Structure formats: structure tokens, C-alpha cells
ROLO-53341 format. One record per residue (C-alpha): residue number from 1; y, z, x. Coordinates in steps of 0.5 Angstrom, whole numbers. Layout:
! residues N
NUM Y Z X
...
//
This chain:
! residues 250
1 -52 -33 108
2 -57 -38 111
3 -55 -40 118
4 -52 -47 118
5 -50 -48 111
6 -44 -50 107
7 -41 -50 100
8 -41 -56 96
9 -34 -57 94
10 -37 -60 87
11 -42 -55 85
12 -40 -49 90
13 -47 -49 91
14 -50 -46 98
15 -53 -52 101
16 -57 -53 108
17 -54 -56 113
18 -60 -60 115
19 -58 -67 115
20 -63 -70 110
21 -62 -64 105
22 -54 -65 106
23 -54 -73 105
24 -59 -72 99
25 -55 -67 95
26 -48 -70 97
27 -51 -77 94
28 -53 -74 87
29 -48 -68 86
30 -41 -70 83
31 -37 -65 79
32 -36 -66 72
33 -29 -66 71
34 -25 -67 64
35 -21 -73 65
36 -16 -76 60
37 -14 -83 59
38 -8 -84 63
39 -5 -90 59
40 -2 -92 52
41 -5 -99 49
42 -2 -105 51
43 0 -108 45
44 5 -112 40
45 5 -111 33
46 3 -118 32
47 -4 -117 36
48 -9 -121 33
49 -15 -119 38
50 -16 -112 41
51 -20 -112 48
52 -24 -105 49
53 -27 -102 55
54 -30 -95 56
55 -26 -91 60
56 -22 -93 67
57 -26 -92 73
58 -23 -88 79
59 -21 -94 83
60 -17 -97 77
61 -13 -91 76
62 -12 -91 84
63 -9 -98 83
64 -5 -96 77
65 -7 -100 71
66 -13 -103 66
67 -19 -106 70
68 -15 -105 77
69 -21 -105 81
70 -20 -111 85
71 -28 -112 84
72 -27 -112 77
73 -28 -119 74
74 -23 -118 68
75 -17 -121 70
76 -20 -127 74
77 -24 -128 67
78 -18 -127 63
79 -14 -132 68
80 -19 -137 67
81 -20 -136 59
82 -12 -136 58
83 -11 -142 63
84 -6 -137 66
85 -9 -136 74
86 -3 -132 76
87 -5 -126 72
88 -11 -125 77
89 -6 -125 83
90 -4 -119 87
91 2 -118 91
92 3 -116 98
93 5 -118 105
94 0 -123 105
95 -6 -126 100
96 -11 -122 104
97 -7 -115 104
98 -12 -110 102
99 -6 -106 100
100 -4 -111 95
101 -3 -109 88
102 -3 -112 81
103 4 -114 78
104 2 -110 72
105 8 -112 68
106 6 -120 68
107 -1 -118 67
108 1 -114 60
109 6 -119 58
110 1 -125 59
111 -4 -121 54
112 2 -119 49
113 4 -126 49
114 -3 -129 47
115 -3 -124 42
116 -8 -120 46
117 -8 -112 46
118 -12 -108 51
119 -15 -101 50
120 -21 -96 52
121 -25 -93 47
122 -25 -86 50
123 -19 -82 50
124 -22 -76 54
125 -29 -74 57
126 -33 -71 63
127 -36 -76 68
128 -41 -75 74
129 -38 -79 79
130 -32 -84 80
131 -34 -90 75
132 -41 -90 72
133 -40 -90 64
134 -47 -88 63
135 -45 -81 66
136 -40 -80 60
137 -40 -73 57
138 -36 -69 52
139 -33 -75 49
140 -27 -75 45
141 -25 -82 42
142 -18 -86 42
143 -15 -87 35
144 -17 -94 35
145 -18 -94 27
146 -11 -92 26
147 -9 -97 31
148 -13 -102 27
149 -9 -100 21
150 -3 -100 24
151 -4 -107 27
152 -7 -111 21
153 -7 -118 24
154 -13 -116 29
155 -19 -120 27
156 -23 -119 33
157 -25 -113 37
158 -28 -115 44
159 -32 -110 47
160 -32 -110 54
161 -40 -108 56
162 -45 -105 52
163 -43 -98 53
164 -36 -100 50
165 -40 -103 44
166 -44 -97 43
167 -39 -92 43
168 -34 -96 39
169 -40 -96 33
170 -41 -89 34
171 -34 -86 34
172 -30 -91 31
173 -29 -93 23
174 -25 -99 22
175 -20 -100 16
176 -23 -105 11
177 -24 -110 12
178 -26 -109 18
179 -25 -114 24
180 -30 -118 27
181 -33 -114 33
182 -36 -118 39
183 -40 -116 45
184 -38 -119 52
185 -41 -118 58
186 -38 -112 62
187 -33 -115 67
188 -35 -108 72
189 -37 -110 79
190 -43 -105 77
191 -46 -111 72
192 -50 -115 76
193 -49 -121 72
194 -46 -127 76
195 -39 -128 75
196 -40 -135 72
197 -45 -133 66
198 -40 -127 65
199 -34 -133 64
200 -38 -137 60
201 -39 -131 55
202 -32 -129 55
203 -30 -136 54
204 -34 -137 48
205 -31 -131 45
206 -24 -133 45
207 -25 -140 43
208 -26 -137 36
209 -22 -131 37
210 -15 -135 39
211 -12 -141 36
212 -12 -146 42
213 -4 -146 42
214 -4 -139 45
215 -7 -142 51
216 0 -145 54
217 2 -142 61
218 7 -137 61
219 12 -137 67
220 12 -132 72
221 19 -132 72
222 20 -128 66
223 18 -122 69
224 20 -124 76
225 24 -118 79
226 23 -119 86
227 24 -126 88
228 17 -127 90
229 16 -133 85
230 19 -139 82
231 20 -141 75
232 14 -145 76
233 10 -139 77
234 8 -141 84
235 9 -136 90
236 15 -138 95
237 16 -136 102
238 19 -129 100
239 13 -126 104
240 10 -128 110
241 3 -132 109
242 6 -134 102
243 6 -142 100
244 12 -146 98
245 12 -148 91
246 10 -156 91
247 15 -157 85
248 21 -153 88
249 20 -155 95
250 17 -162 95
//
């Protein structure tokens, strides 16, 4: 064994302990592991739009739901597109708490109530690193063709990013007549496109994908289990740092 050496935990290769060599190796080397998609699709039988991402990032898995990375623009964009700003809210001791987590029940209920289904193209794969879609290998797709067959009301498939678009057309055979497949800019933080430009593209897609009547706000109280929100969907004073609802507390 060479002096001042250690074994890389990813590739089990013996690496020099010299700082430059070590740093360069750690930056480049991530062990590819077989990953399996952790969630079922978010959907109802009446879904009319299916949004497809590629595969959950490590951060999304840690936060427990689709596009869970706090830096991902998906939920912020959907809040604007669907006129449901509460969908982007994270629940914690204060609005700035770094450990605040999304209310997934509410987020998914909003999508379902608007006729939107949410899933990813990839069921399992090997990925180098934590999040890069460009590093996916040995891909097994989800049975999206079967999903579309079982949800005949889906008329539009929204593809969240170029990789999702590429893999959808590569692996998925939709039933006839095939729903319209529309690319939208990736909401991932890895996409350097400005948020405002992403929002315009997603709004343009949903302007034709869903009728206007689907954009009525859904009250948060429908999934309010912890007493954190009033019937108007506003934060109340149950937790420190939260504001009172101006309608309940004039």
C-alpha cells in the first residue's frame, strides 16, 4: 500500500492522500448504484394532464416527494399557474426554517383537483452522483403506456425538461390516439434558465391544456390535520413566526 493513502468509498480504489489528487478524485468519482423510483404516480381516474419528470433527485427523496428539492421551481411555478400559491408553502416552526417540509397531502390534492397527474419516466436506473439526469444508465421506464391506456381522459403529457422529453419518446409507446406531448423547461435548479422565463413557458402550456374553470383555488382546510391553516388557506398563529389570517382576524 502506498504511504498516506486511503480507499475511495465509492469505487474502492486506492487513492493518494495528497490534497490535490484526493479532491479531484472525490469530485469526479461517485459510485453508480441501482436506484428504484420510491413513489406511485399522483393521479385520479379523471386526470386530463400528465406531468412527467425524469427521476427523483437525492434531495427530493430526502424531502419525501416529487420535486422536493427546495431549489426546484416546480411547486412555485404550479402555484402561479394554478392560482394556488399555498401549494409552494413549506411547514416548519417558522417561514425561514431550513428544516421546514412540504405538506405533500395538500400539494397532491391540489394537482388531483385540477385534473393533473404527476409521475416520472424512469422506474429504475443507475446514476452517477446525486441528481444529474445526464448520468442515468441502465434505464427501466415506468409503464406510462399502460397508465395512459387506463386514463383515457389524459390529452396532454407535459415533459419537464429535455431529458424527460428524450426518454419519453425513446421508451414510451402511448395508446392511439396518442395524447399531445409538450416540452416545458426543466424546473430543476440545474437548469440555469431564469425563473420568469420558465414560468411563462409553463403558463403557456397550461393555458391550452386545462380549461379556465380548473384554476379556482382549493382551500387548504380540506387537508388541514394540524390546525396550522384557516378555512381561507392562510397561515394562522399555531406556530411561531406565522401570520394571522386577515379574514379570520381582522
